[in-house]
N, C-alpha and C positions, 0 to 999 in steps of 0.2 A: 164370113165369120165362122161358119161351121168347120169343125175339125181343126180348129186352132190356126186358121189361115191368116190371122191378123199380122201385119208387118212387124218385125221386131221393134220394141221400144222399151223404155225404162219404166213403163206402167206396170211394175212388178210388185208382188208381195213377197216377203221373206218369212219362212218358217224355219225354226231351228231349236236346238236345245244346249248350245255350247259344246256340241260334239259334231252333230250333223247340221247341215243347213242347205236349204233349197230355195230357188226363186220360181215363183209361179205367176203366169201372166193373167190377164183379165178373163181369158177363156178357160181357166182351170188347167192349163197345160204347164207340167213341170219343165222348164226350159233350161235349168241349170242346177246341178248337184254334183259335187266332187266327193270321192271316196278313195281310201278310208278316212282322209282328213279333208278339211276345207281347202288345203292346197294340193290335193291329190288329183288324179285323172278324173275329168268330168264324165260321169256316166250318162248324164243328161247335158247336152251341149248345144241344144237348138238356138240358144241365144247367140251363138257365134257361127251358126250354120243355117243358111236359108234354104238348103236343099231338102225340102219337107219329106220327100220319099225315102230318105236314106237313114231315118232313125234319129236317135239322140234326144227323144222326147218321152213324156208320159202324158198323153192327152186324155181327158174325159170330156166328151162332147155329146150334145143331144142332136139328133137328126133334124135338119132344118132349123138350126139355131138362128135366133134373130136378135137376142138381147142377153146381156149379162149384167149382174150386180155383184160387187165385191166389197167386203168389209172384214176387219178384225173383230173377233168376239171381244167385247169390252175388257180392257186391261190384261190382254193376253197375247201370246204369239200364235194364236189359233186363227186361221184364215177361212173364211166362208165365201164360196162363190155360187151364185144362183144363176143357172142357165135356163133360158126360155125358149121354146120352139115356136114356129109359126101358128100352131094351133092353141097356144096358151099353156101347154104342158110345161111344168117347171121341175128342175132337179137342183138339189142343193149338194155341193161337194164341200166337206169340211176337212181341211188339210192341217196337220200338225206334226211335230217331232216330240215324242214323249219325254217329259221332264217332270220328276217329282221325287219326293223322299221316300225311300223304301229301304228296309233292313239297315238303317243307320247310315245311309249314304244317298247321294243324289243319283237316281237312275236316269240315264241319258244315253241310250243306245244309238248306234249309227243307223237309225231307223226313221222313216217317215210313214205316217198312217193317213189313209184317204178313206173317209166315210161318205158314202153316196146314199142319198135318200130322195124319194119323190116328194115334192112339196104340193104339187097340184097335178091331177090327171096321171096319165101313165106315159111318160116320155120314153122315147127309144134312145138308148145310150150306146155309143161306141168307145171302147177303150183301147188305146194304142200304147202299149208299153214296150218301148224299143230302145233299151240302153245301148251305149257304145263303149268302147275303150280305146286306148291309144289315141287320145284327143280326137275322137270321132272317126278314126281310121278303120276301125274293125267292128263288126257285129259279133255278138257273143254266141258261142255254142249254147244250146239250151237243152234242158231235160224237164219233163213234167210229171207231176203226180196227180193224185186226185183233187188236191186243193192247193197245189203250189206249182210254180215254175222257177227252175234254177237257172241262173245266168252265169257262165264262165267268163269273167271280165278280166282277161290277163291273169295276174296272179291272185286275184280275189274272186270269190263266188258270192253272189248275192241271190236272194230268194224273195219272190213274191208269194204270199200266202193269202188266199181269198176264199170267200164263200160265194163268189160270182162263178158262173160257168167258165172253167179254165179254157175249154174250147173256144168260146167266144173272145176271151180276152187274148189268147195267143194269136188268133187269126184276125183280130180287129173287127169282129162281126157285130153289127148293131143288134141290140135285143131290148125287149121291154123292161122297164124298171117298175115293178109293182110292189116292191119292198125294199128296205135298205140292204146295202151291200158294204162289206169292208175289205179294205186292201192294206196289207201290212208289207212294206218292202224294206229289207235290211240284210244283215248278216245271214249266212246259211245256217239258220238255227230253227229247230222245230218250235212252234208255239205250244205253250202249256195248256191252252184252251182253244175253243173255237174262235175263228177270226173276229166275229162280231163281239163276243164276250170280251176279248182282248182289246178291241178298238174302243168299245164303250168304256171299259174300265180305265184305259189309258187316257181317254179324252177327259173324263171326270177328274181324274187325279192331276192331269196337266193343267186343266182350267183352274183347279183349286191352288195349285203351286203358284201360277202367275198372279192370280189375284191376291194371294197372300204376300208375294214378293212386292207387288205395287203398293199394297196397303202400308208398307213401312217406308216408303220413299218420303223424303222431306220435300214436299212439292210447294211451289209458289201458289198464290191464290188465283193468278191469271195463267192462262196458257197450259192448264194441266193436261189436256189431252195431247198437246204437242210434246210436252216433256215426258209423259208416260210412253208415248210411242217411240221417241228417240232413246230413252233409257232401255226399253226392252230390245230395241235393235242393236244397241251397243253391247248388251249381254250376249246376243246371238253371235256376235263377231269374236267372242272370246273362246279360246280352246281350253276349256277348264281343266283338262287332264294335266297340262303342262303350265298353264297360266299365261301362255302367249295370246296376243290379240292381233288379228288380221287387220290391215288397213281398209280392206274391202273384200267382199266375197268373190269377185270376179277377176278375170284377167282380160286385158286387151280391148276393153270398151274404149274407143279412142276419145281423147280430149275434144275432138271435133272431126268429123268427116275424114277426109284423106290426109289428115295432118301427119300421119306416121307415128303419133304419140300414143302408142298402144302398149301399156305396161302391165305386168303381172303384180297385182296389189295383194295377193293372197299370203302375205308374210307379215312378220312382226316388226315394224319399224319402231325403234325406241322413241322417236319423236311423236308419232301418232299415238302410241300407247300411253305416253304421258298425258296428252290431252284427254284421252278416253278415261283413264284412271281419275284424273282430276275432276271430270264432269260427274262421274258416278259417285265420287267421294262427296261432291257438293250435295248430292241428293241423299247421302247417308248409306249408299250401297257400297260399303267398303270391302266386300268380299272379293270383288274383282282385283282390288289393290292387293289384298293379301295373297291371292293366287299369283298375281303378277310379281310380287316380291319374291316368291319362290323361283319364278322363271328367271328374273334378272340376277338373283343371287347365284343360280347356276351359271349364268353368263359371266358374272364377275369372277367366280371361282375358276372358270376356265380361261380367264384372261389375267394371269398373274401380275403382269405389268400394268394392267388397267386399260390397255388399249381396247377400244370398242369399234367394231364395224357398225354401220348404221342400221342393218336389218338382219334378222335371223329366221330360220325356219321354225314352225311351231314346235318341232321336237328339238330345238336348240341347234339345228344344222347351221354350219358356218359357210359352207359352199352352196350357193344357189345359182348355179350356172344358167345363163340366159340362152334360150334356144328359140329360133323362129320355126314355127310349125306350118307345114304345107298342107295339113289335113283338114283344116278348117278355114273358110274364106274370110271370117271376121264378122263383126257386128255390121249388119247391112252391107256386107261385102267390103268393109274398110279394114284391111289388114295392115301390117302383118299380125298374126296371133302369136303371142309369146308365152313360153313357159319359163319361169325362173326370172331373176332380176339382177343384171350386172352391177347395179348400184351397191350390192353388198360389198364390192371390192373397193368402193370409193372411200376416201377420207371425208368425213363430215363431223366436224368438231363440236357440233351443238349436242351431240348424243350424251356427252358426260353430264351436262346439266339436265337433260331430259330424264335420265335414269335417277338421279339424285332427287330432282324435284318430285318425280312420280312417287317416291317412297318416303319422303320427308314427313308426311302426316302420320306414318306409323310410329314415329318417336314422340308425338304429341297427343295422340287421340286416345284417351283413357277408355273409350268404348271397346277397343280391340282386345281380344283375349290374350294376345301375345304382342306386346309393344316392342319396338326396336330398342336394343341395348348396345353396349360397347362393342360386342363381337360384330354386329352388323355395321356399326359405324366404321370400325377398322377395316371391314371388307370394302367399304365405299371409298376409303381414303386413296387407294391407288387410282380410281377414277378422277378424283379431285386433283391428284398430282399430274395426271395426263392433261386435265383442263388447264392447270396452272402453267404447263409448258406449251400448250398448243393454242392458246387464245389469239395470238398474233401470227399464226402460221397459215398459209394458204389451205383452202379445202374446196370441196365441190359445192358446199353450201347446202341449205335445206331444200333448194330447188333441184339439186342433183345434176348440175351441168355436167355433161359428159366430155366436153372437149376443152374446158378451161377451168383454171383455178384462181382464187383470189383470197385475200383475207376478208371474210364476210362479217359484217357488223353483228348480225344475229348470232353467228357462231361464237363471237367474242362475248356477247351478252350472256349467252347460255354457259360459257365457261365461267363467267362471273357468278352466275346463279349457282353453279356447282360449288364453288368455294364459299360463297355466301351462306348457303344452306348447311354446308358442313360446319361452318362456324356456329350457326344457330344450334345445330344438333349437339355439337360439343358443349355449348353453353347449357343446354338442357340436361346433358348427362353430367355436368359438373367437371368437365375436363378443361380447366382454365387454360392450360398451356396450349392444347390443341385448338381451342377457340381463338386464341390470339393469333396463332399461326395461320389459320384459314382466313381470319379477318384480314390480316395483312395482305395475304394473296388476293382476296377479293378487292380490297381497296386499290391495289396496284393495277389490276385488270380493269376496274371501273374507270380510273382516271385515264388509263391508255386508250380506252374505248371512246371515252367522251372527247378526247382530243383528236384521235385519228379517224373516227367514224363521223365526224362533223364536217360538212362542206359550208364554209362561210359564205361563199358566193350565192349558194342555193338557200342559205339560212335553214338547212335541214340536215339531219342525219341522212347517210346514204348507204347503199347496199354493201359496198366494199370500202375498206380503208383507202383513202385517196381518190375514190371514184366520184362519179357524177350521176349515176343512175339511182333510182328508188325502187324499193319493193315493199310489199305489204307486211312483211315480218317486222318492219320498224314500228308498227303500230302496237306491237306486243310489249314495248317497254314498261308501261304501267302494270300490265298483267303479271309480269315476272318480278316486278319491283325494282327495275333498274332505274327509272326515273318516275317521279309522280306525275300524274296526268296533267296538272296545272303548271308544270315546269315550262317556262317560255320556250325552251329548245324543243320540248315535245309538241307544244301547240303549233309551232311553225312547221315542225315535220308533218303533223297531221294535215295541216293546210296544203303542203307540198304534195302529200300522197293523194289528197282529194283532187288536186289540180291535174295531176299526171296519171292517176291510176283509176279514178272513179268515172264510170260511165252510167249515167242515170243513177239507179239504186244499187249498182253492183260494182264490185272491185276486181280488177285484174291483179294477179300476183306480182307482175312486172310487165313492162311494155317493151323493154329493149329486146331485139331479136336474140334468140338463143340458138342451140344446135339445129333446131328445126324451123327456124324463122320466127316471125312474130306471133305471140299466142293469139288465139282467136276466141277463147272463151274466158269469161270471168271465173275465178276460182271461188267457190262459195264459202269456204272456210275464211278466206280473206275478207269477204263481205261481212261476216260475223265479226272479224277482228275490228273492222271499221265501226260496226254497231257498238261494240264494247267501248272503243275509244270515245265515240261521240257521247255515249252515256256518262263516261267518267268525267268528261269536260263540261257536263251540264247540258248538252245539246239533246235532251230526251225526245223532243218531238221529231227531230231528224232521225234519231235512231229508231223510233217506233215506226216511222214511215218506211224505212228500209226493211225493217223486220216484217211488216205487213206485206211488203212486195215479195219477199222470199217465201213467206208462208203460202202465198198465192202460187208460187212455182213448184211447190212440192208435188209429187205424183198423187194419184187419187187416194193413196193409203197413208199419205203423210211422210213419205220417205224422199231422200235426196241422194243424188249422185255427187261426183267430184265437182262438176262445173256446170255452167249455164251459158248457152249462146245468147248473148245479149239481145241481138236483133230479133231472133225468132222465139226466145223464152224457152227453148227446149233443153231438157237435161242431157248432159253428155258426161262421159268419163265413168270409171268403175263404180260399182253399185253394190250395196249401199255404202256410202263412204263415211267412215267413222268420224273423220274431220268435220264433215258437214253436220252429222247428227249431233256431235259435241256442241257445235255452234248454236244449234236450236235450243239445247238445254242452257247454255250459258246466257244467251240472249234473253230467253224467257225469265230466267232467274233475276237478271239484272233489271229487266223492264217491268216486271210485275209489280203491282201494288203490294205493300206489306199486309200481312194478315191483321195486324193491330189497327190498320187504317180502315179496315172494312168491317170487322166483327165488333 
């Protein structure tokens, strides 16, 4: 365990500030951090590289370490790890990314702070700070001063400023810790005060910020700790400067083993972002929606004809070319490691509904300082026109099949949702003619989808028009309002999905072989869709049983990845997955008792 020798796993904590983000393992080792953005070059890449002696980590370890304890400071994104050596000496590492209000704005630098304090005795500590660049290919050139080390990482320079002995940090020499030490790692900028003064001030302000943010969440009476952790994690996956939201903070964590399903999720999928925004809105945290509105408004303005690709870079980049990297072996050696995602070039017709659904609330929510008006509505109309044209056209679908296209029922439903919500928005704005036009389009798509997405032999809706396979997205019909939960057609579809996709308390997204064969892991978001469907049809006990099972499969800090291997119960896939964290919030809100039933 000493020196961070633990095998790679997803027992990781996340720190961040909606600009910087880092993953830290149970031994207080920073194993993943990208710069200058969440989708940038990983300066710490140990998660995808098992060659411990080649760098890519920031470890803080005690000599002869025998135990660790890790937790979040209550209601914050501040992570504490306590390391214990064989003699009972204990060291606490407090990790966070500064985030607080200052000078009329949110201060959120591309910086992480590590505060090290002896808790018991005088432990001997060894610090190894060895960033890389070029996706692990290169060690940086360094220069040092009396209290800092500068790292030339390709086109960027980063600096560690510390009051610990720089000689010991640079060489990885163990030394006694008889007092606290501070480490501030970020852009190549001088600190205005001593490192400890900066670290202490940043810590106090950051803790106050998160506690205040949590204080105003609209929480259920049950599962509050679950919802708080999920909400904070979703906030950390937002790139606040532009409003984009990453699907996950990592690339290339495989869906399972040698499956080859290793994708880069550090981009903004319109679909995933809709679910994230909706979950935070449910809690009253509408600022993410307001930021995202600016992001998608820029996308819509840059697409005059309304065509939307399925994902974008955090800076609105439209080309996200996919490359296989030979510089990193991959998570537990399971490659390939990828940068970029070729799905950006796919046709995925559900995106029109995703965008419009994600910002519909801003036309109706009187709490917002600036509500949506006619100008925004008219910017959205080209998206609706694309939806009205594309609802019955082939696409790659929400599962992003790379070698086949079909008319996917979910895509058709989301095209209906785009037109349906435009009709509602027009009605809200008093635009009677526009409301009728969009209502007519919605009714036409609805009728066509009911007819062509239904398989009479199976007595179920199916994945594709005229097809015979099922996928879990069919369970979202009540969620988006396409059919009520007690409609006989939905009830029989739910039964079919359980029969074909449910294994124990977990749901596969589909079971038919795809471009890489048959899926080997349950998709956690889909299991949450099942929970929602069961609750909607009155099967609350079944829903609670499944929810309890998922809660038991979170990592030690309450976080989830993309999927779960049903046989072993192990987390796989990119981490933390916003889809999955959204599911925790939605399920908790739906299954909780009401405040008035308790108080």
